[in-house]
Structures are given as C-alpha cells and as structure tokens.
N, C-alpha and C positions, 0 to 999 in steps of 0.2 A: 927434880929430874922427872922427865916425862915417862909414863908407864905404858906397857903394852896392854893388849886386850885382857889378859888373865889378871894382871895386877889391878887394872881398872875395875874389873868385875869383883875382885876381892875387896877393893875400897868401897864399892857400892854395897856389898853384902855386910861389911862392917858397920856402915851407916844404918842399914836396916836393923841390924841386931842391937847396936849400942844406943842409937838415937831414936829407934822406932820410926825411921823415915820411910815414906812410901818408896817402893822400888823404882817407880818411874822417875821420881825426883832425884833419887840417889844415883841412878844410872845416867840421867841427863847431866848431872853435875860432874860425875867422873869422866864421862866422854868429853865434855866441854873443857874441863880443867886440863886434860891430858892430850887434847887436840888429836883425837884418834881419827884415822881414816875411816871412810864408810865401811870398809871391810872389817877393820878391827872393832869398830863400834857395833857392828852386827854380831860379831863373835862375843864381845863383852856382854851384850844384852842377852844372847842365848845362854851364856854361862850363868849369869846372875839369876835370870828367871828360872833356868833349869834347876839350879841348886835350891831356890826357894820352893819350887814345885815338888821337889823330890827329897827333901831333907831327911825325913825319917827312913825312907827306903835306902838312901845312901848310907845312913848311919848303921843300917842293918848289915851292910858289908864291912864298913869301917870297924865296927865293934867286934866283928869276928876275928880280926887280925891285930887289934891293938889291945894293950893291957893297961889298966890303970886309967885314971881320969885325964882327959885331954883338955888343954887350955882351949877356950872358945876360939881363939884365932887359929890355932893348929887344926881344930876340927873343921873350920871353914875352909882352910887350905886343902884338907883331905877331901872334903865334899866336892870342891872344884875339880880335883884330880879324878875322883871316882866318877863324877858325872861325865867327864870326857871319855873315860874308859867304857862306861856302861851305855851311854846314850849317843855319842858322836862317832859314828862309824868312819867318818872321813878324817878324823884326827888319829894319826899313827900312835901306837902304844908308847913307843919310845919318846915321842914328843909330849904326850900327855903326862908321862912320868917326869921327864927331865925338866920341862917348863914349870911344873908344879913344885918340884924340889927347889927350883931357882927362886920361887916366891918366898920360900923360907930364908934362903941365903941373902936375898936382897932386903929383907925386912928385919923385924925384931925376933924372928923365930929360927935363927940359924942353928941353934942347938937341937931343933927338932927335925933337921933335914934328913938325917939317917932314918929316923922313924917313918917319916912321910914316904921316903923312897921304898922302905921295906913293905909298908902296908899297901902301897899302890901296886907294887910288883906282885904281891900275893893276890890282890883283886884282879889284876890282869890275867893271872894264871887261871882263874875260875870264871872269867866273865862270860865265856861261852857255855858254861855249865853251872849256872848260878845256884846258890843255896836257896831252898824254898823258904818263904815266910811262913812261920808256923801258924796253925789255927785257922786255916781256910774255912770260910763260912761264919766267921765271928767278927765282931766289931773291931777287935784288936788286929785282925788280919787286914781289914780295910784301912785302918788308921796307919799301919806300917807300910803296906804295899802302895797306897796312894798318898801317903804323907798328909793326912788330915787329922784334926783333933779327935782323940778317942771319944770325948763327950759328944761331939757332933755325930760321929758314926753311931753311937748308941741311941741318940735321940732319933735320928732319921730312920734307922732300922726299925725302931719301935713304931714309928708313925707311917713309914712308907714301904718297909720291907727291905730285905737284904739286897736283892738284885737292883732295885731302883736306886738305892743308896750307892752301890758300887758304880752304876752307870753315871751317876752325878759326879762322884769323885773322879772317875776316869776322864770325863769330859772336862773337868776343872784343870786337868793336867795337859790339855791340848791348847794350842794357840787359838785365841779368839779372833774372829774376823773383824775387820775394820768396817764399821757401819756408818754411812754418811747420809745426810738428808739434803737434797738439792733445794736451793733457794729459788723457788719457781717464780718469785717476783722479779728475778734478774735473768734467768735462763730457763729454757724449757727442759723438761726431763729428757726428751730425745736428743737435743743438742748437747747436753752435758754427758749423756751416755756415750755419744760418739766421740766426745773429747777424751773421755777415759779410755775408750778402746783404741784411739789413735796413739795413746801413750803405752799401749801394750798391756793394759790391765784387764784381768778377767773380772767380770762384773755379774752379780746376781741381783735381779730386781724382784719386786713384790707387787703384783697388780693391786692388792688391797691397800697398799701404802704408796701412793704415787710419789715418785721422787726419792724413794728409799733404796739405796744400793749397798750391797755388801762386797767388800774387796778382800783379797787374801793378804791382809797386812799392808805395810807401806808407811812412809813418813807423811803425816797429814799435810805439813806445809809444802811438800813437794807435789801434791796433787794439783791438777790444773784449776786455776781460778780461786786459790785460797785467799790471796790478798784482795781479790776483787769481790769476796764474799759470795761466791757461787754455791757454797755448801757449808754445813757445820757437822760436827760429829755427834751422833746420838744413837744409842742402841735401839734395835727394833722393838724391844719390849716397851721401853719408855715412849717411843714414838707412837706405838699402838695405843698406849694409855691416853695420850693426849688426843689421838684421833677419835677415840670413843667418847671423849668429853664433849666433842662437838662445838669447838670455838667457832663463832661466826662474826661477820661484820656487825659493828654497832655494840658489841658486848663490852661490859666492864668486867675485867678479869683480874684476879689476885693470885700470885704465885708466892706462897709464904716461906718456902725454903728453896730459893731459886737457884743459887750458885751450883754449877757454873753457867747455867742459863738455858740448857737445852729445851726444857719444857716451856719456858717463856717464849723462846724463839719459835717452837713448833706451834704454839697457840696463836702467836701473832701472825705467822704465815698462813695458818688455817683461816684466820679472820681477814686475810689479804691486807694486813697492816692497818685495817680500818677498825681499830678498837682502842680502848684505854686499858693498858695493862701495867699493873704495879708489881714489880719484882722485889721481894724482900729477902734479906738474910741478916744474920746476927752481926757479921763482921764486915767492915768497910772493904778490906782487902778482897773478900769474896765478891762483893758487889762490883768491884772494878772489873772482874772477869766478865760479869754480865754486861756491863756497859761497853767494854771493849768488843765483845762479841756482837752486841746489838749494833754498834757503829760499823763494824766490818760488814754486817749483813744488810745494812741500810734500814734498821728497825728502830733507831733511836727516837724517832718522832712519836712512836706509839708505846715505848717501854720506858717507864720511870722507875728508878731504883730508890728504895727507902730502907735504911737500916732499921730492923725491928726484930724483936724476940717473938716468935710465933705463939708463945704461951701467954703473952701479955695482951690484955684486951685494949682495943682502941675504939672508943665510942663512935667516932666519925665513920667507922667501917661497918657499923651494925646494919645488917640486911642490905648492904650496898652493892653486892657483886652478883652478876649472873653466873659466874664460874669461879670457883676457888680450887686451886691446885695445891695439894699438901703432900709433897714428897718428903716424908718426915725423916729425921735422923734415925739411923738404924745400924744394925750390926754389920751390914755389908756382906753377909755370907753368900749372897747370890752372885757376887762379882769376884770370886776367888781366882777364876782363870785369868782375870785382868790384873788383879792385885794379890798375888800369891801370898804376900806377907800377912794377909788377913787370917790365914789358917793358924797363925800363932796365937790368936785370941783365946783366952780362957773363958769358960762359962761365967765365972764370977765377975768378969769385966762388963757383962751385958745385962746385969740384973736391973739396973736403973732405967734402961731404955724404954721398956713398956710404959713406965710412968710418964716419961717425957712425951712419948707418942700420944698417950691418952690425953695429956694436958694440951698438946697442940690441937688434936682433933676436937676436943671440947671447946677450945677457944675459937678456932677459925670457923666452926660450924655456925657461929653467930653472925658471920659476915655474909652468909648466903641469902640471897633474896628468896621470898616465897616463889616456888616454881623453879628456882635455880639449882645448880649442880655443885656437889662437892666431890672431887676426885682424890681419894686417899691412895698413896703408893709407897712402896719401899723397894730396896734392892736386896732383900734378905729372904730366907726360906723358912724362918722359924714361925710357928703358928702363933705364939703369943705376941709377935710383932705384927701379925697380918690378920688372919680371919678372926682370931679372938678379939682383937681391937674393934673390928666392925660389929661383931655380934654384941659385945658389951655396949658399944655406943648406941646401936639401934634399940637395945633394951631400955636405955635411959632417955631416948629421944624419939617418941612416936611421931613427931612432926617430920621425920626423915624416913625414907624407904629405900631399900636397895633396888637398883634398876638393872636388869640383865642387859647384856650387850654381846655383840659378835663382830668380828673383823677377820675375814679369811677363815682360817682354821681355829681361831680363838673364839670360844663360846663360854660365857660365864655361867656359874651356878650361884644363885643367891646374890647376884651383882658383883661377884668376886672371881678373879682368875689368878692362878699361880703359873708363872712362866718358869720353865726349867731348861737349862742349856741342852740336856740330852734328848729332850722331847720337842722343844720349840726352836732350838738353835739360837737362843737369845741368852742374855744374862738371866740369872735367877732373879725373879721380880714378882711383885704382887700389886694388883690394881683392884680398887673397889669403887663403884659408881653409886653415889648416894644422892637422891633427889629430895629437895625440901618441898613438902606438899604446899600447894597453893592455898592461900588463906581465904 
C-alpha cells in the first residue's frame, strides 16, 4: 500500500533510528518506494529532517503530557505530530492531530492511538504559550533547546563560550544552502549564472571563488546542465580549501580520501584538466561515485581511481606528488545541518578517530615532493581532530612547515582555519596548509 507524506516520513525516521541510515538515503528510498508527488515529497522531507533536528526539544513537550515509558515507534509518531504543531504554521491543528493519529491506526501502534491523540491535543493547547526549557545559560539548556548532544554542548562551551556554541547549534537547525561549482571547462560563469536566473533561481556568488554559487535549496538533478556536467555540488568551505592548495597545470596530485570526489574535481578544474590526479578511497563502491562524477564533468582523462587505504604505505608514491589532499575520516560534527542524524553520536564512538587521522597524516606526508604541499582537512569542529593533529604532526616533522593563506574573508593563523556555519556561512570545516621544505 502506498503511503502519504507523513507515513513516508515515519518510515524514513524508523530507518534512521533502527538501521542508523543516513537521512538523505532513507528519505530518497521512502519517497521513491511510495511514488510521492513533488508536493508530498517536500512535506515528507520537511517532517523527517525537522524531527531529526528537534528531537530533544519535541521530547520536552511530549514528556510533559505522557506518563511512563514510550515505545520508540510511538515516540517517533508523537515527534512527527508535535513538530507539525510547533513548527509548521500552515498545517491546521486538526490536520496535524488527526493525520498523526491515523499513523497509529494504519500501523502496528493502534493501541497507542488514544494516547497520541491526548498528548497532541494538550501540546496544541499550549503551543502559543510554550513551557520554558529549564536552566537557560547552561549546557543542558542548549542540548535540549537545540537538540544537540550534551557532551558536545559542554565541550564547545568550555572551548568557545556559551553564546558562540548557541549560535552554532541554532544555525545547525536551519536549512543549509545548496552550493554548486561551475565546470568552467564547459561553460562560463556568466553564462551559467544567466541559465540559473532564467529558471527563476536566486543565486549568491563569491568573487574570491570564481564559479561558486549558492542557491536556496532545490533538487540537484533538476538544475540546468546537470546531465551535461556543467556543475557539481561542493560546499564553499571545501572549495576554498582546494583553492588555497593552488593546483596548477602540469602537477601530479593525490587525493587520498576522495569520495565522493568534490576535491578531486576542484583540483582538476583548477589545473584546467592538465594534470595527473590519482583519487583513492578504501571501497570500490565509493570510487564508482568519483568515476561517475569525473565522467559527467569530462575529467576522466586526468583522474585515475585506485582503491587504497590511506594508512598503508606505497613505496612507488614516495615523494612523488606536488600536492596531496587528505580530507580524513572524521566525526562529521561540522555538517550536522545537512546530516542531522550525526547529532545522535556519542563521544565514546569518536575516540578512535584521532588515531586514524594521525596515521593517515603520517603516511601520506611521505608522498609529498620537496617543496610540495599537503592539505589536511576535516568536516568537524573538534580540536583533537583538527588543530591538535597539525601541532603534533609539525612537532614530529621539522621538514614540514605551516603556510598561512587567505581567500576573501578567510585568513589563517598558523596555517590553519576553522570554518563555522554561523560566522562563515559554510559547513563546519577545518583546513591546514603544510609545505614540505625544499631539500
């Protein structure tokens, strides 16, 4: 039986919770399986992402009016209903309540229908005069109000301060813009900008990043020139990182953790496709993404894919590359606004990551030519995955030195820069530029 937007959103949320699926993949599957119209697909996406972004805050309301332990599925249904009541002004109260109750009756939770009805009606009564979240000014308040892990709130408050942390959390609950990079080997920046505007799209451009455009969301494959390879998707922070790396014609370049390929594509385009670029990743299925993207963009001739573990030494690559890109595996805490399920991670899940990052950095540094460049990057905001890694690496390797850089408003200190969504308008991201001294 085909589902409506609300039941599809519930199915996606269940996959995220039970199977630890990425929200984008779970949503795509639910929309496709149930053949939702564009309108219903948009509502299903809004509901699923809204619940993931605001889970703890919704529970603050739900727990006020429910007694006893709720089954996980019932709590998900209540979150869906509460989100509609508290965040979607265009959804009438009676529709939010009745449609959510129907989710119980249509599924395996029929016995909970009366409970769901009662709790949602009580929430509706107070939605215009909401109960305060206790403890304003504390980590616990931020964790509940903005639905982020308590451990992360405590860490960031200690390092960055309360107001900085709240601004970061608040921004993570906003929709991220869609950032694309124009393939200037196939179309000029001006011509593609006009194509976007003819399609009624509002576009923001960045003089320091030629061909970089931000749009207010939208379906990537519906943009003009997708099949023709006129653009690819890449956040402005990651694009800036490759820009400061300075890829040029004639270079030999290595991207050691390449999938899905954005940094390889950016470097190849900066070099006008006149380079030899090896893109590596651990899994063949990830490398297929790189190959498919390179083919769509017309970059297959200069990008070679090789399955490789970035921690394992390859003697034939010793001091062989002008530029090595190392966007290492990380906790992903800088992209919460795009992948809200990341906020469910516990600190204990992340303890091994710095060891992996250090091993990658240690190994791939051997591949940089004298005078060549190593670009280290992550999409996280934790110091032990970022600046600590660079400081410890430089202490072990006097043959490398940090090299400061600037790009528009981005100005590094000690060769490092932290991007934050609330200050830079990008993903949370870290980049470090390391130069191997000439022999």
